N, C-alpha and C positions, 0 to 999 in steps of 0.2 A: 754069657763072654764079656770082659773086664776092661779096667783101664790097661791093663798092661798085653792087649792084644793090638794088633795094627791098631790105627784110626781107619772110620770109616768115608769113602769116597764120599765129596759133598759139599768141600768148600770149610772155613777155619771154622767157625761157627759151630758144625757139627760134630768135628771132631772135640771141641773144647766141653761142648756140652758132652760128650760119652766119657772122657776123661771125669769130669767132675759127678758125674751117675758112678760111675766105677768106682770113685775113692768114698763116694758116698756108702758102699755096699750094697747098689743098684745092681742086680742083671739088666742089662740091655742086648739088642740084635739090632745091627743096621738093615732095612731093606729096600727095596727101589720099587717104585708103583708107576705105571704107564698112566698119565690121563691127558684126556683131550691132544693125542699124539706127543705129551712131553712125560719126559723122565725128570723124576722126581726120589730124593733119596730122605728114605722116615727114620726115627729110632723108635724104636718101641722097648719099651722100660718097664720091669716088673720091679715088684717090693719083694726081696726073699723072704717066703716062706707065706705069703700073703698072694689075693687075689687082687689086687689092686695092680692096673696096669693102664699104660697112655701111651699114646705115638706123639712123636714131635715133628713137624715140618722145620725145618731151623733154614730161614729165611736169610742169606747173607745179602750184604747192601749190594747191587748192578753197578758193576765198575763201566759196564758200555750199554748202548741200546738194544745189544743183541741179549744181554742179560734180563732185561726186562722182560716179566711174566702178564698172561693177558690180564686182563681187568676183572674178569671172573673167575680167573685159575682157580686160586684161594676157596673163595665161596664155596666152589663145585668142587672142589678136593673136599673139602671137608664134609660134602653131603655124598660124596660116592665112600667114604671110608664109614660114615655112618651108615650106609646102606647095607653094609658085611655085617651085620649084627650074628655074626655065628662064630662061637659056641654062646657070646655076649658083647655087646656094645664096647667098643676102643674109643674112649675121646681122644680127638686130634688138636693138639695147641700148634699153634703156628707163633714160633720164636720169631721174632725180629733183632737183627744182630745190635740195633741201636739199644733195644730195650736189656739187651744179655749185656754192652758194656757200659750204661749209667744205670742202671736200675737194678743192677745184678743180685742184691740184697734181697729186694722183692718179688724177682723173677723166682730165684732157689728158694724160698720162703714158700711160694705158692706152690709150687713143682714137689716139693717136699709134702706140703697140705695134698696133692693130687693125689700124691703114692701113700698116702698113710701115715709120713710121719712128721705128724704136730702134736704138741703138747695140744691137751684138750682140757676145757677149762668146761662147768656149768653154768650155764645162762641162771639156771634156780638160785645158786649163789650170789647172784650179782643184782643190781637195782640200775636202771633206767632212769634217767633224766637229760632235763636242759642243760646241755653246755655253751658257749660262747662261741663269737666265729675265729675267734684266735686260737682256742683248743683244738677247734675242729680241723683247721687248716693246718696246725704241726702235727697233728696227726698223722692224717691225710699224708703229708710231706712225708712222714716217715713210712708210712706202712700200705698206702694204697698206689697200685703200679702206673693211675694216671694222674695222682698228684691230686692238688686240692681243687675246689671250685666253690663259686658263692652258692648258696641256701639259703632260704628264708626260715625253714624251722630245722636245729641241730639238736639232737640227741646223746648221749653218751651212755656205753654200760658200765658201771664198777663195780669189783670184786669188793662183795662186803666185808672179806677181813682186813685188808689192806687199804680200800677205797683208790684203788688205781683203775685208772681207765684202758679199758680191754677190747672197746671196742666201741664205734662211731655208726649213727648214721644219720644220713641229710634230706630233707625232705623238701621240694618246691612250694612256691606260691600255691594257690587254690586259680584253677582252670575250670573256668563252667562248658562240658562237652555236651553236646546234645546227641543223645542214641536212640532213634524207634522213638522219637517224639517225646522223650524225658530229656530234662536236664541232670548231669549228672556232678555232683563237686568233686573233682578229681585233681589229685597229688600227684608229683612223681617224685621215687627213691632214686636220689641223684648218684649218692654213693653209699656203700658198706663197706666196712672191712673190721677186721680186728688185728692186734698186735702179729707184727712178724713169728713167722715160727709159733703160731699158737692158734686152735682153733674153738670155738664158742659154743658150743651144743645150746640150741633154742636161742644164742644171742639175736639173731634178728629176728623172731619172730616176738623178743619181748618188745626191742625199741620199736617196733611198726605198732604192738598192740599197745605202748606208751603213743605212740601219735595218734594212733586213733580214738584212743582216752579223750582227746585232749581236742582235736580237732574233726572228727567224726565227718572222714571222708566217706564218701558213696563208692571210690575205689581209687588204688592205687595201682600206678605203674612204675614199671624199671625198665631198663634196658643193659641187654647183657652182652657182652665183646665178642663175637661168633669168632674169635682167633684162640680164644679161651674156651672154646665149647660152645653147645647149645642151651645153656642153662636148667636143664631139665631137673634139676635139682630144686627148683622152687614150686613145681607141681605138689611136694610135700609141705608147701605155707598156705596153697590152696589157689599159686596163679595160673594163668592157665596165658600160651602163647599166643597171642593177637594175628603178628604180623613178622617180615624180615624186611629188615632194609637193604640197600643195595651197598657193594663196597665204597668204601670212602677213600678220596684220591686224596696221596699224598705225594711228596715231591724229596728226592734223594740227593743231593750234592755231592759235590766231589768229597768232603768230609764223610760221608757212608750214612748221615744221621736223616730224618725223616722229618720234613716241614709241614704246614698245612698249610692252605693260600691263605687262610684267616687264621686269626688264633687270638688266646684270652691273655693279656700281659699279665695277669695275676697267676697265672699258671706256669712257671718255670718251662714244664714238660709236656705242654703244648706248645713245641715252636715254630713262629712262622717264616717265609719264606725273607729272605733278606730283603728289604727295603726295595732296593735297585730292582730287584727282581718281581715286584709286586704286580699285577696288573693297574694299567692306566686306565681313565675314564675314556680317553681317546683309542683304545688300542680293541679290537677285534681279538676272537681265540685264536685265530690262525699266528699273528703278529707275537704273542704274547707265549705261545707255544713256542715259537722259534727263539725269542731271546730265551727261553729259559735252555732250552737244547743246546743254543749257543755258550752256556755258563755249565754247560754240564749236569742238570736237572734231569732229572728223568722220573716221571710218571709210574709211581707203584701202588698195588689196592691192597686193603684188610682182606677180610673173610666179611665183612658187614656188621649188622647188629640185628640182635631177638628182640621182640618187643612184647612184654609178658602184662600181664594185668591182673590183679587181685581185685575183686568185687567183690564189697564189701556189705553194701547195703542198693536195697533197688528204691530209687527213689519216688518221693510222691509230689500231688500237687504242692503241699504246704511248703517245697523250696521254692516257690516260683515268687513269692511274696517279697516284693521291692527291696534293694541292700541288705537282706538277711545276710546270706552269704558272707555278705562283705565285713557285717559286724560279729558273725562269726568266726571270722577266718583270723583276726588278728584281736582279740582285744584290751585294750590297754591294762589292764590288771592283771592280764594274763603272760604277758611278754617275759615276762622274767620269773614265773613260776616255775619250780623244782618238782616236775610231775615226776612220781616215786611208781613204780611197778614193783610189785611183789610176789 
């Protein structure tokens, strides 16, 4: 099926995505899945001549309360599709209307990469070193679907031949986590991405190696947006899935854009509810929900988040020395260092 065929049923978004897939040369077919008594339209896309394929659940913004899906629907739909592993797994992506409209270049780049249509760079031809906050923020704004975020430790991957920045990774400050009577020096991998339209083979492992060489963590944890898959690819780096977080609640208003109840002013893509609609200190849940409904705001939910962990080192009693962790975490002489991993 191609863009010349009739548009599939299911709303504006699914029609636009189908037309784009056909224009890019991908084959697609529309199908309907029944889950929890609800019928939902999916697009199954396949790269011509290749084995890569994926399913797209295009989530148009609800126009009335009757259009709102149950809170756990997207998460359960992901699980239902993942359970159908014959002849091989079919990745499911929940694509939201506001993402397609506002971050189209990044969304299309990720879809192309998922279908094997991305330029391939080799990590061995790159060098990892520290970058400043401004460089990280600018790169994430242009290339990461979630936009920029604050981070304590920031690393970039530079192509040796051109010294161009091709990927970044950012990490949290150290947290002390106690497990089985041992104290682990833990950090979170907050963001990783490469340039739009490109995939860096071995890029993330090289950036994690640079971080490990300098900070010597016991473990590294990361979060994977379940709207874009379960993150099984992290197993190739030694990560193990630890748990799945419940779906997050967003609010969609008359403009069709999702809002968080809270947000980060430094990230323009984490939109907050308008000030008059935020919960007041003297207001209970029922009254707040009533005001939101009266203003035309509906609650919607994503598919949740998968938590993954890379165990680097089993801690010993030597790590319990007073304040040793704080001295290791951010020594002044190394804050501006240019760590190189060849």
